[in-house]
C-alpha positions as CSV (number, residue, x, y, z in Angstrom):
1,M,-10.5,47.4,-73.2
2,T,-7.6,45.7,-75.0
3,T,-4.0,46.3,-76.1
4,A,-1.8,43.8,-77.9
5,S,1.8,43.2,-78.7
6,S,3.9,42.5,-81.7
7,A,6.8,40.3,-82.8
8,A,10.0,41.4,-84.4
9,L,13.7,40.7,-84.2
10,P,15.4,42.4,-81.2
11,D,17.5,45.4,-82.0
12,P,20.9,45.3,-80.2
13,A,21.3,49.0,-80.8
14,A,18.0,49.9,-79.1
15,A,18.0,51.7,-75.8
16,P,17.6,49.6,-72.7
17,P,14.1,49.5,-71.1
18,E,13.3,52.0,-68.4
19,Q,12.1,51.0,-65.0
20,A,8.4,50.9,-64.6
21,P,6.7,53.6,-62.4
22,P,5.7,52.7,-58.9
23,A,2.5,50.6,-58.5
24,E,1.0,53.4,-56.4
25,T,-0.1,55.2,-59.5
26,A,-3.4,53.4,-59.5
27,R,-5.4,53.3,-62.7
28,A,-8.5,54.5,-61.0
29,G,-6.8,57.7,-60.1
30,V,-5.6,58.6,-63.5
31,S,-7.9,59.2,-66.4
32,D,-7.1,57.6,-69.8
33,R,-6.6,61.0,-71.4
34,A,-4.3,62.2,-68.6
35,A,-2.4,59.0,-68.6
36,T,-1.9,59.1,-72.4
37,Q,-0.7,62.7,-72.1
38,Q,1.7,61.6,-69.4
39,A,3.0,58.9,-71.7
40,R,3.5,61.3,-74.5
41,D,5.4,63.8,-72.3
42,Q,7.6,61.0,-70.9
43,Q,8.7,59.9,-74.4
44,V,9.7,63.3,-75.7
45,G,13.4,63.2,-76.5
46,Q,13.9,59.6,-75.5
47,R,15.9,57.2,-77.6
48,P,13.9,54.9,-80.0
49,G,12.9,51.7,-78.3
50,T,12.8,53.1,-74.8
51,L,10.1,51.2,-72.9
52,T,7.9,53.3,-70.5
53,I,5.0,51.8,-68.6
54,R,2.1,54.1,-68.7
55,A,1.0,55.5,-65.3
56,G,-2.0,53.6,-63.9
57,S,-1.4,50.4,-66.0
58,L,-2.9,47.2,-64.5
59,A,-0.9,44.3,-63.2
60,P,-0.6,41.7,-66.0
61,R,-2.8,38.6,-66.3
62,L,-1.7,35.8,-68.6
63,F,-4.2,33.8,-70.6
64,L,-3.3,31.0,-73.0
65,I,-5.7,29.3,-75.3
66,S,-4.2,26.2,-77.0
67,Y,-6.2,24.5,-79.7
68,S,-6.2,22.2,-82.8
69,D,-8.9,20.5,-84.8
70,S,-9.7,18.1,-82.0
71,F,-8.1,19.8,-78.9
72,F,-8.9,22.9,-76.8
73,Q,-7.5,24.2,-73.6
74,E,-8.0,27.6,-72.0
75,Q,-6.2,28.6,-68.8
76,E,-5.0,31.6,-66.9
77,Y,-1.4,31.2,-65.7
78,H,-0.1,32.9,-62.6
79,S,3.5,31.9,-63.5
80,Y,5.0,33.0,-66.8
81,D,7.5,30.1,-66.5
82,D,4.7,27.5,-66.4
83,L,3.0,29.1,-69.4
84,L,6.2,29.2,-71.5
85,A,7.0,25.6,-70.6
86,Y,3.6,24.5,-71.8
87,F,3.9,26.6,-74.9
88,K,7.3,25.1,-75.8
89,A,6.2,21.5,-75.0
90,N,3.3,21.7,-77.5
91,P,4.6,23.0,-80.8
92,D,2.0,21.1,-82.8
93,L,-0.8,23.1,-81.2
94,K,-1.9,26.6,-82.1
95,H,-1.8,29.1,-79.3
96,W,-3.3,32.5,-78.5
97,L,-1.3,34.2,-75.7
98,D,-3.4,37.1,-74.3
99,V,-1.6,39.4,-71.8
100,R,-4.0,41.8,-70.2
101,G,-2.3,44.6,-68.4
102,Y,1.5,45.3,-68.6
103,N,2.6,47.0,-65.4
104,D,5.5,44.5,-65.0
105,L,8.6,45.6,-66.9
106,G,10.4,42.4,-66.1
107,L,7.7,40.3,-67.7
108,I,7.6,42.6,-70.8
109,Q,11.3,42.1,-71.3
110,R,11.0,38.3,-71.1
111,L,8.1,38.3,-73.6
112,M,10.2,40.5,-75.9
113,Q,13.1,38.0,-75.8
114,D,11.0,34.8,-76.0
115,F,8.7,35.9,-78.8
116,G,11.3,38.0,-80.7
117,I,9.4,41.3,-80.2
118,H,11.3,44.3,-81.4
119,P,11.7,47.1,-78.8
120,L,10.4,49.7,-81.3
121,H,7.1,47.7,-81.6
122,M,6.9,47.0,-77.9
123,E,7.3,50.8,-77.4
124,D,4.2,51.2,-79.7
125,V,2.4,48.7,-77.6
126,L,3.1,50.3,-74.3
127,G,2.4,53.8,-75.6
128,D,-1.2,52.6,-76.2
129,Y,-2.1,55.5,-78.6
130,Q,-0.8,54.2,-81.9
131,R,-3.0,54.5,-85.0
132,A,-4.1,51.3,-86.8
133,K,-1.2,49.9,-88.9
134,V,0.5,46.7,-90.0
135,D,4.2,45.9,-90.3
136,L,5.7,42.9,-92.2
137,F,9.0,41.4,-90.9
138,D,11.6,39.4,-92.8
139,D,10.4,36.2,-91.3
140,N,6.9,36.8,-92.6
141,R,5.4,37.6,-89.2
142,L,3.0,40.5,-88.9
143,F,2.6,43.2,-86.3
144,L,-0.9,44.7,-86.3
145,V,-2.5,47.5,-84.4
146,S,-6.2,48.1,-84.1
147,R,-8.3,50.5,-82.1
148,M,-11.3,49.1,-80.2
149,T,-14.2,51.5,-79.5
150,D,-17.1,51.7,-77.1
151,F,-19.7,54.4,-76.5
152,T,-19.6,54.9,-72.7
153,S,-22.4,55.7,-70.3
154,L,-20.9,59.2,-70.2
155,L,-21.9,59.6,-73.8
156,E,-18.4,59.7,-75.1
157,I,-16.3,57.4,-77.3
158,D,-13.7,55.4,-75.5
159,D,-11.0,53.6,-77.5
160,D,-8.2,51.2,-76.6
161,Q,-5.4,49.7,-78.5
162,L,-5.2,46.1,-79.7
163,S,-1.8,45.0,-81.0
164,L,-1.2,41.5,-82.5
165,V,1.8,39.5,-83.4
166,T,1.4,36.5,-85.6
167,G,3.8,33.6,-85.6
168,P,4.0,30.2,-87.2
169,N,1.8,28.6,-84.5
170,Y,0.7,31.5,-82.3
171,V,-0.8,34.9,-82.0
172,V,0.3,37.1,-79.1
173,S,-1.8,40.0,-77.9
174,F,-1.3,42.6,-75.2
175,Q,-4.2,44.3,-73.5
176,D,-4.2,47.4,-71.4
177,D,-7.4,46.4,-69.7
178,Y,-9.0,43.2,-68.3
179,E,-12.2,43.8,-70.2
180,D,-12.3,43.8,-74.0
181,C,-14.6,43.1,-77.0
182,L,-13.0,39.7,-77.9
183,D,-15.3,37.3,-76.0
184,S,-17.1,36.3,-79.2
185,V,-13.8,35.0,-80.6
186,R,-13.2,33.1,-77.4
187,N,-16.7,31.6,-77.5
188,R,-16.1,30.5,-81.1
189,L,-12.9,28.7,-80.1
190,R,-14.7,27.0,-77.2
191,S,-17.5,25.8,-79.3
192,G,-15.3,23.5,-81.5
193,F,-17.3,24.3,-84.6
194,S,-15.5,27.4,-85.6
195,M,-13.2,27.6,-88.6
196,I,-10.6,29.2,-86.3
197,R,-9.9,25.7,-85.0
198,H,-9.1,24.4,-88.5
199,K,-7.3,27.4,-89.9
200,P,-3.7,28.7,-89.4
201,P,-3.0,31.4,-86.8
202,M,-3.3,34.1,-89.4
203,Y,-7.1,33.3,-89.5
204,L,-7.2,34.0,-85.7
205,A,-5.6,37.4,-86.4
206,Y,-8.3,38.0,-89.0
207,A,-11.0,37.0,-86.5
208,L,-9.7,39.4,-83.9
209,T,-9.5,42.2,-86.4
210,D,-12.9,41.5,-87.7
211,V,-14.5,41.5,-84.2
212,V,-12.9,44.9,-83.6
213,L,-14.5,46.3,-86.8
214,D,-17.8,44.7,-85.9
215,H,-17.8,46.6,-82.6
216,Y,-17.6,49.8,-84.6
217,Y,-21.3,49.4,-85.6
218,P,-22.8,49.4,-82.0
219,T,-20.7,52.4,-81.3
220,M,-22.0,54.1,-84.5
221,A,-25.6,53.0,-83.7
222,A,-25.3,54.6,-80.2
223,I,-24.0,57.8,-81.8
224,G,-26.9,57.8,-84.3
225,D,-29.4,57.3,-81.5
226,Y,-27.9,60.1,-79.4
227,I,-27.9,62.4,-82.4
228,E,-31.7,61.8,-82.7
229,V,-32.1,62.5,-79.0
230,L,-30.2,65.8,-79.4
231,E,-32.4,66.7,-82.4
232,D,-35.6,66.0,-80.4
233,R,-34.4,68.2,-77.6
234,I,-33.8,71.0,-80.0
235,F,-37.3,70.7,-81.5
236,N,-39.3,69.8,-78.4
237,G,-37.3,71.4,-75.6
238,R,-35.7,74.6,-74.8
239,P,-32.1,74.6,-76.2
240,N,-29.5,75.9,-73.8
241,R,-25.8,76.1,-73.3
242,H,-25.6,72.5,-71.9
243,L,-27.2,71.2,-75.0
244,L,-24.8,73.1,-77.1
245,S,-21.9,71.7,-75.2
246,R,-23.2,68.1,-75.8
247,I,-23.4,68.8,-79.5
248,L,-19.9,70.1,-79.6
249,Q,-18.6,67.1,-77.6
250,M,-20.4,64.8,-80.0
251,K,-18.9,66.5,-82.9
252,K,-15.4,66.0,-81.4
253,D,-16.2,62.3,-80.8
254,I,-17.3,61.7,-84.4
255,V,-14.2,63.4,-85.7
256,R,-12.1,61.3,-83.4
257,F,-14.0,58.1,-84.5
258,R,-13.4,58.9,-88.1
259,R,-9.6,59.3,-87.3
260,L,-9.8,55.8,-85.8
261,V,-11.6,54.1,-88.8
262,Y,-9.6,55.6,-91.6
263,P,-6.2,54.0,-90.7
264,E,-8.0,50.7,-90.1
265,R,-9.1,50.8,-93.8
266,E,-5.6,51.5,-94.9
267,K,-4.2,48.8,-92.8
268,I,-6.5,46.1,-94.3
269,A,-5.8,47.4,-97.8
270,E,-2.1,46.9,-97.1
271,I,-2.7,43.4,-95.8
272,L,-4.5,42.6,-99.1
273,R,-1.4,43.7,-101.1
274,M,0.9,41.3,-99.2
275,P,2.3,38.2,-100.9
276,E,0.6,34.9,-100.6
277,N,3.4,33.4,-98.5
278,V,2.5,35.9,-95.8
279,V,-1.3,36.1,-96.1
280,P,-2.7,33.1,-98.1
281,E,-5.3,33.9,-100.7
282,D,-8.0,31.8,-98.9
283,I,-7.6,34.1,-95.8
284,K,-7.4,37.3,-97.9
285,V,-11.0,36.6,-98.9
286,F,-11.9,37.2,-95.3
287,F,-9.8,40.3,-95.0
288,K,-11.6,41.7,-98.1
289,D,-14.8,41.4,-96.0
290,C,-13.1,43.4,-93.3
291,Y,-12.2,46.0,-95.9
292,D,-15.9,46.3,-96.8
293,H,-16.8,46.8,-93.1
294,A,-14.1,49.5,-92.8
295,I,-15.5,51.3,-95.8
296,Q,-19.0,51.1,-94.4
297,A,-17.8,52.4,-91.1
298,M,-16.1,55.3,-92.9
299,D,-19.3,56.1,-94.8
300,L,-21.3,56.1,-91.5
301,A,-18.7,58.3,-89.8
302,E,-18.9,60.8,-92.6
303,S,-22.7,60.7,-92.6
304,Y,-22.7,61.3,-88.8
305,R,-20.2,64.2,-89.1
306,E,-22.6,65.9,-91.6
307,S,-25.5,65.2,-89.4
308,I,-23.9,66.7,-86.3
309,S,-22.9,69.7,-88.4
310,S,-26.5,70.1,-89.5
311,L,-27.6,69.7,-85.9
312,M,-25.3,72.6,-85.0
313,D,-26.8,74.7,-87.7
314,L,-30.3,73.7,-86.5
315,F,-29.4,74.7,-83.0
316,L,-28.1,78.1,-84.0
317,S,-31.1,78.6,-86.3
318,D,-33.5,77.7,-83.5
319,Q,-31.8,80.1,-81.2
320,S,-31.9,82.8,-83.9
321,N,-35.7,82.1,-84.4
322,R,-36.3,82.4,-80.7
323,M,-34.4,85.7,-80.6
324,N,-36.4,86.9,-83.6
325,E,-39.6,86.1,-81.7
326,V,-38.4,88.0,-78.7
327,M,-37.4,91.0,-80.9
328,K,-40.8,90.9,-82.6
329,V,-42.7,91.1,-79.4
330,L,-40.4,94.0,-78.2
331,T,-40.8,95.7,-81.5
332,I,-44.6,95.5,-81.4
333,I,-44.6,96.9,-77.9
334,S,-42.3,99.7,-78.9
335,S,-44.4,100.4,-82.0
336,I,-47.5,100.7,-79.8
337,F,-46.0,103.1,-77.3
338,I,-44.2,105.3,-79.7
339,P,-47.3,107.3,-80.9
340,L,-48.7,107.3,-77.4
341,S,-45.4,108.7,-76.1
342,F,-45.5,111.3,-78.8
343,V,-49.1,112.4,-77.9
344,V,-48.5,112.6,-74.1
345,G,-45.1,114.2,-74.7
346,L,-46.8,116.9,-76.9
347,Y,-49.2,117.8,-74.1
348,G,-46.5,117.7,-71.5
349,M,-44.6,120.7,-72.9
350,N,-46.5,123.1,-70.5
351,F,-46.8,126.1,-72.8
352,Q,-49.0,128.6,-70.8
353,R,-52.3,129.6,-72.5
354,E,-52.7,132.7,-70.3
355,N,-50.0,135.4,-70.6
356,P,-48.6,137.2,-67.5
357,D,-50.6,140.3,-68.4
358,G,-53.9,138.3,-68.4
359,T,-54.4,138.1,-72.1
360,I,-55.1,134.8,-73.8
361,N,-52.6,133.2,-76.3
362,H,-54.9,131.2,-78.6
363,L,-52.0,129.3,-80.2
364,N,-50.9,127.6,-76.9
365,M,-52.8,124.3,-76.4
366,P,-56.5,125.4,-76.4
367,E,-57.4,121.8,-75.3
368,L,-56.1,122.4,-71.8
369,Y,-59.2,124.2,-70.7
370,E,-61.7,122.0,-72.6
371,P,-64.0,120.2,-70.2
372,W,-63.9,116.9,-72.2
373,G,-60.2,117.3,-73.2
374,Y,-58.8,114.6,-71.0
375,P,-61.5,111.9,-71.8
376,V,-61.1,112.8,-75.5
377,L,-57.3,112.4,-75.3
378,L,-57.7,109.0,-73.6
379,G,-60.1,107.9,-76.3
380,L,-57.7,109.0,-78.9
381,L,-54.9,107.0,-77.3
382,A,-57.1,103.9,-77.2
383,L,-58.1,104.4,-80.8
384,I,-54.5,104.6,-81.8
385,V,-53.6,101.4,-80.0
386,T,-56.7,99.6,-81.5
387,G,-55.8,100.7,-85.0
388,Q,-52.2,99.5,-84.6
389,L,-53.3,96.1,-83.3
390,I,-55.7,95.7,-86.2
391,Y,-52.9,96.7,-88.6
392,F,-50.4,94.3,-87.0
393,Y,-52.9,91.4,-87.1
394,R,-53.7,91.9,-90.8
395,K,-49.9,91.9,-91.5
396,G,-49.6,88.6,-89.6
397,W,-47.2,90.0,-87.0
398,L,-49.3,88.8,-84.1
399,T,-49.4,85.2,-85.4
400,N,-46.9,82.7,-86.8
401,R,-47.9,83.5,-90.4
């Protein structure tokens, strides 16, 4: 998805950037989670402001959208020098510089210098795992970080970082991926009827933040649909360990999603507290709408967290009920055979009725020599089983009552 970059005054005391890793670390060969862990490991103990290109980052592509009330131009530049020359030659236009991919340390250094991006904030950009936040600089520029989300075909939440830097006539963004969720903003700029064309660049920063928040809702809708699927599988299928693992994974994703949304709400609240010379009141009205969206997303995330917890309880309860059914069947079978085992065990003790001297011991199993003893015993066993089944049925143990 997308990552973006911020603007601030360069720090002379900051550490010099490190060389980018070799290009052979292809993005396809490194998972996002593994690459993020590598980035964290690399930054342990480094000086503040040290730039490290994350393993598997894409080669940068440069897009510049220049616009005004009556003018629009969109172009991908293969030369940063050409882009910068056009940018400087048109100070009266408003510009959106979108850098997608940042596996070029030399280009990153030039962007830092030309747009006054502080190494500490560029470090946040390249780290690509910052929480949503906003920083205000002395020259009234803003550095904003947002998290874009998507519910992937693997039924997991994928999130990428979007960082923005606002300037007097521009917005700069850095993206970690070529694909993002910002096409709706681009289409609005192309149409010529959007307020973005008539508002200052701060409004473009609002529009980008708003579309990120709007994309939380399809993610949450997909989560809600999948929770219903899991619930149906519990009721109509046969729950197993695979289903339990999916429930646990979904629970982790919802907790993770909530961690993404909560800082977004705090970020917008901080924007609303900024002075008017930084964020004009007529634009704060739109950020208030973003704040409402963030609160709704938080409420939905909390609701889904409760739902998935209830789903876990439902799964365990269903497993417990199934175990109880199995134990009931086994208990009934055992109850039937206990008296039968007692009777046949009693007659299997083999006490002799005839003594060695030929006399008869009348106390030792007189039934052994009865001509109808065996059929009578079988009938007695059948009568015991029948009586037990009638008793169990009347108690409701043979039914679901």
